N, C-alpha and C positions, 0 to 999 in steps of 0.2 A: 832499605830503611837507613837513614843517616842520623846518627846521634842518639838513637833510642836505646833504652835498656833492653837487654836480652834476658828477660826474667818472666817466670810464671809464679803466681801466688793465688792460693785458695780457689781452685777450680778442678774440673774433671774433663777428661776426654778432649783435651786441646792438642791439636796436631800442628806443629810448626815445622814445615817441610819445604825445602827448595827455596829458601830465602837468602838474601844478601844483607848483612848488617855491617855498615861502615862506621867506624868510630863510635861504638856504643859508649854511653857514659857509664855503663856497668856491664861487665862480661856475663857470659852464660851462667845462669843459676836458678835455683828454686828456693822459695821462702815460704815456710808455714803451709805445707800442703798435707796430703794424707796418702797412706799406702793404697795401692789399687786405683790410683787416679786415672789411669788410662792415658796419661800425657805422653807425647812423643816430640822429640826435638831431633830431627834427622835430615841429613843431606843439605845442610846449610853452610854458608860461608860467613865467618865473622872475622873482620879485620879491624885492627887498631893502629892508626898511624902515629908514630912518635909517642907511643905509650905502651903500657904493660897489658898483656892479655892475662886475665885472671879468671878463676872459676870459684864459685861460692855456693854454699848450701847452708841454710839456716834451719836449725832444729830438725835435722835428719832423724827419723825414727830408727830405733835399734834393730827392729825386726826385718824390714825390707825397704828398698828405695821407694821414693815417691814417684819416680819417673819410670814408666814402663819401658821406654827406649830412648836413649840419648846416644847417638852413634852416627858414624859415616859423615862427620862434619869436618870442615877445613877451618882451622884457626890460624891467624897470622897477625903478629904484632911486630912493627918495625922498631919498636923500642926494646929495652931489655925485658925478657920474660920475668914474671913475678918470681920471687924467691920462695923457698920453703914449701909449704903445703899447697900453694896456689898454682903450681905449674902443671902442665898437661900430664906429665908422667905420673905424678901423684894423684891427680884427678882420676886417671885411668886405674890406678891401684884401688880406688874406691868403687870400681865397677862401672864407671861411666866412660863413654866414648872409646870403647875398646879398639875400634877400627879407625877412629878419627886421627887426623894428622895436623901437625903444626908446619905449614908450608905456604909459600906464596901461591895464591889462587890463580895468578897469571891473568889478571883482567886485561881486556883488549886495549882500552884507552880510558882509564878512570878519570884522568884530568878533564876529559871532555864528556864525562857521564856515561861512557860505554863500559858497563860492568859485565858484559858477556865475558866468559872465560875462553882462553885459547884452547885449541884441540889437545894440547899436551898438558893441560891443567890437571892437578891431582884431584880436583873436585869432580871432574867428569868420571874419573876412575872409581869414585865412591858413589856414583849414581846421581849427582847433581845434574840438572838439565838447564841449559841456557834458556832465557826468556826475554821478552821485550821489556826492559826496565823503564822505557819512556812512558809506559802506561801504569806505572806503580808509584806509590808514595802518597803524600798529602795532596788533596785537591787545592787548586789555586785560592779558593775562598776560605780555606781553613784558617781560623783565627791565629794571628801571630802570638797572641797571649799564651797559647798552650804549646807553642813550639820552643824547643831549647836548642 
């Protein structure tokens, strides 16, 4: 998915697994959800070219996280990482993405749309599985009005 936000809001039992997000307009996060949502964000790759990778959470409840599992992801920003509370280490201190890494996912040939990862990719070590990205994304007839 290119240019989309990586966020969940107001829902339950959503599983976002084994996806590739390239240049999201907003980094991984959750906004106004509820405890025990059953949500999972696992084994994904999120990259941001020439920008900051940031993590966010709005109105996190005090008792327990909104997300049942957010882990085993690869995050990579080619620009400077966000400062203060937004970097991966501090995100992990909040209990998210314990095993996730900030590392180059090692795409085969992203310039030509080949987002498979090379055999030595850290994503594969975290359980990500290559798939045929040519069959993914918006359909050709999807309205340009809704694309960003």
